C-alpha positions as CSV (number, residue, x, y, z in Angstrom):
1,M,-97.0,-98.4,109.4
2,S,-98.6,-101.3,111.3
3,G,-100.2,-104.3,109.6
4,D,-103.7,-103.3,110.6
5,A,-103.2,-99.8,109.3
6,R,-101.7,-101.1,106.0
7,T,-104.7,-103.4,105.7
8,D,-107.1,-100.5,106.2
9,R,-105.4,-98.5,103.5
10,D,-105.6,-101.5,101.1
11,V,-109.3,-101.7,101.8
12,D,-109.7,-98.0,101.1
13,R,-107.9,-98.3,97.8
14,A,-109.9,-101.4,96.8
15,A,-113.2,-99.6,97.7
16,L,-112.0,-96.6,95.6
17,L,-111.2,-98.7,92.6
18,G,-114.5,-100.6,92.8
19,T,-116.4,-97.3,93.1
20,A,-114.5,-95.9,90.1
21,L,-115.5,-98.9,88.0
22,A,-119.1,-98.7,89.1
23,A,-119.2,-95.0,88.3
24,V,-117.8,-95.6,84.8
25,V,-120.3,-98.4,84.1
26,A,-123.2,-96.2,85.3
27,L,-122.1,-93.3,83.2
28,T,-121.6,-95.5,80.2
29,F,-125.1,-97.1,80.3
30,G,-126.8,-94.0,81.6
31,G,-125.6,-92.1,78.5
32,Q,-127.7,-94.4,76.3
33,G,-131.0,-92.6,76.2
34,E,-132.6,-90.3,78.8
35,W,-131.0,-89.7,82.1
36,N,-133.3,-90.8,84.9
37,W,-133.5,-90.7,88.7
38,L,-132.2,-94.3,89.0
39,A,-128.9,-93.0,87.8
40,A,-129.1,-90.2,90.5
41,A,-129.8,-92.9,93.1
42,A,-126.7,-94.8,91.9
43,G,-124.6,-91.6,92.2
44,I,-125.8,-91.1,95.8
45,A,-124.9,-94.7,96.7
46,L,-121.4,-94.3,95.2
47,L,-120.9,-91.1,97.2
48,L,-122.0,-93.0,100.4
49,V,-119.5,-95.8,99.7
50,L,-116.7,-93.2,99.3
51,A,-117.6,-91.5,102.5
52,A,-117.8,-94.8,104.4
53,F,-114.5,-96.4,103.2
54,F,-112.1,-93.6,102.1
55,R,-109.9,-92.1,104.8
56,L,-107.5,-89.2,104.5
57,P,-103.8,-90.1,104.7
58,A,-102.7,-90.5,108.3
59,G,-99.3,-90.1,110.0
60,T,-97.0,-87.4,111.0
61,A,-96.6,-86.0,107.4
62,P,-98.6,-86.5,104.2
63,P,-97.1,-89.5,102.3
64,P,-95.7,-88.9,98.8
65,R,-98.7,-90.6,97.1
66,A,-101.2,-88.5,99.0
67,R,-101.8,-86.1,96.1
68,A,-102.4,-89.0,93.7
69,E,-104.9,-90.6,96.1
70,L,-106.7,-87.4,96.7
71,A,-106.8,-86.7,92.9
72,A,-108.3,-90.2,92.3
73,L,-110.8,-89.7,95.1
74,S,-111.8,-86.3,93.7
75,A,-112.3,-87.6,90.2
76,V,-114.4,-90.6,91.3
77,A,-116.5,-88.4,93.6
78,A,-117.1,-85.9,90.8
79,L,-118.2,-88.7,88.4
80,A,-120.7,-89.9,91.1
81,A,-121.9,-86.4,91.7
82,T,-122.6,-85.9,88.0
83,L,-124.9,-88.9,88.1
84,V,-126.9,-87.0,90.7
85,L,-126.8,-83.7,88.7
86,A,-127.6,-85.3,85.3
87,P,-131.4,-85.5,85.6
88,V,-131.6,-81.9,87.0
89,L,-129.3,-80.6,84.1
90,Q,-131.4,-82.5,81.6
91,A,-134.6,-80.9,82.9
92,S,-133.0,-77.5,82.5
93,L,-131.8,-78.2,79.0
94,A,-135.2,-79.4,78.0
95,A,-136.5,-75.9,78.4
96,T,-133.9,-74.4,76.1
97,D,-133.8,-74.1,72.3
98,A,-131.9,-77.4,72.2
99,G,-134.7,-79.1,74.0
100,R,-137.3,-77.7,71.6
101,T,-135.3,-79.0,68.8
102,C,-135.3,-82.4,70.4
103,R,-139.1,-82.3,70.7
104,A,-139.4,-81.3,67.1
105,S,-137.2,-84.2,66.0
106,A,-139.3,-86.6,68.1
107,A,-142.5,-85.3,66.6
108,V,-141.2,-85.6,63.1
109,A,-140.0,-89.2,63.8
110,A,-143.5,-90.1,65.1
111,G,-145.2,-88.5,62.1
112,A,-142.9,-90.3,59.7
113,L,-143.7,-93.6,61.4
114,E,-147.4,-93.1,61.1
115,S,-147.3,-92.0,57.5
116,D,-145.0,-94.9,56.4
117,E,-146.9,-97.3,54.2
118,A,-144.7,-100.2,55.2
119,R,-145.4,-99.5,58.9
120,Q,-149.1,-99.3,58.1
121,R,-149.0,-102.7,56.4
122,G,-147.1,-104.0,59.4
123,A,-149.8,-102.8,61.8
124,D,-152.4,-104.5,59.7
125,V,-150.5,-107.7,59.8
126,A,-150.0,-107.4,63.6
127,V,-153.7,-107.0,64.1
128,A,-154.5,-109.9,61.8
129,R,-152.2,-112.2,63.7
130,G,-153.7,-111.1,67.0
131,D,-150.5,-109.6,68.3
132,V,-152.2,-106.3,69.3
133,Q,-155.7,-105.4,70.5
134,G,-157.9,-102.9,68.6
135,P,-157.7,-101.5,65.1
136,A,-154.5,-101.1,63.2
137,S,-154.7,-97.4,63.4
138,E,-154.6,-97.5,67.2
139,A,-151.6,-99.9,67.2
140,L,-149.8,-97.6,64.8
141,S,-150.6,-94.6,67.0
142,R,-149.2,-96.3,70.0
143,A,-146.0,-97.2,68.1
144,A,-145.6,-93.6,67.0
145,R,-145.9,-92.3,70.6
146,D,-143.3,-94.8,71.7
147,E,-141.0,-93.7,68.9
148,E,-141.5,-90.1,69.9
149,R,-140.5,-90.8,73.5
150,T,-137.5,-92.8,72.4
151,V,-136.2,-90.2,70.1
152,L,-136.8,-87.4,72.6
153,G,-135.0,-89.3,75.4
154,N,-132.0,-90.1,73.2
155,C,-131.7,-86.5,72.0
156,L,-132.0,-85.0,75.5
157,G,-129.7,-87.6,77.0
158,A,-127.0,-86.9,74.3
159,I,-127.2,-83.1,74.9
160,T,-127.0,-83.6,78.6
161,S,-124.0,-85.9,78.3
162,G,-122.2,-83.3,76.2
163,W,-122.5,-80.8,79.1
164,L,-121.7,-83.1,82.0
165,W,-117.9,-82.5,81.6
166,A,-118.3,-79.0,83.0
167,P,-119.7,-79.8,86.4
168,A,-117.5,-82.9,86.6
169,A,-114.4,-80.9,86.1
170,G,-115.5,-78.2,88.5
171,L,-116.5,-80.6,91.2
172,A,-113.2,-82.5,90.8
173,G,-111.2,-79.4,91.2
174,I,-113.1,-78.2,94.2
175,G,-113.0,-81.6,95.9
176,Y,-109.3,-81.9,95.4
177,A,-108.6,-78.5,96.8
178,L,-110.8,-79.2,99.8
179,A,-109.3,-82.6,100.5
180,W,-105.7,-81.3,100.2
181,W,-106.5,-78.4,102.6
182,L,-107.9,-80.9,105.1
183,V,-104.8,-83.1,104.8
184,R,-102.4,-80.1,105.3
185,R,-104.5,-78.9,108.2
186,R,-104.5,-82.3,109.9
187,H,-100.7,-82.6,109.6
188,A,-99.9,-79.0,110.7
189,P,-98.4,-78.7,114.2
190,D,-100.8,-77.6,116.9
191,G,-101.4,-73.9,116.8
192,A,-99.4,-73.3,113.6
193,P,-100.9,-72.6,110.2
194,S,-100.7,-75.4,107.7
195,G,-98.1,-73.6,105.6
196,E,-95.7,-73.0,108.4
197,R,-93.6,-75.2,110.6
198,P,-92.0,-74.1,113.9
199,G,-88.3,-73.4,113.6
200,P,-85.7,-74.8,116.0
201,T,-85.5,-73.1,119.4
202,S,-82.2,-71.9,120.8
203,P,-80.9,-73.4,124.0
204,G,-81.3,-71.4,127.1
């Protein structure tokens, strides 16, 4: 392998490792609360980085580490793709019984906040200090709505995170199979199927 080719492969591996780290960080922080479309945009950006920098193994035959490289690529691409799928999956789960349970939990949390005497006294103090505009009842109602959104987002986000392993595993398997097929097809002799190699020809 020439120096330029080796450098290109090093760049590819560095880009892959950086993308893997970014995907893990995005998944970790995205799992805290509701999944949003910013996470989906991050997933699309990660997929674009992979497409721009990763190259299938070149040469006359697949190198021994080709399977490991393709497995790493497939895993990272699957993680990035789940970021894109997460908001869609979350919206689907919100319409299920689990989503209705989350909304009930959020409503109960908001009601508990509004009926809490300590919170009511806190609202009176906030109004007296001039920290909020309007009467204490309105401030308490706004806090209750915020609490409802927070509890609902956390609940839906947690349920969605629990289901993301399924599409991630499926996409990783499909991606690996496709990438390995492309590698075998690239290294197959012209005109011969990837699983076959032409045998020696007899003289004469």
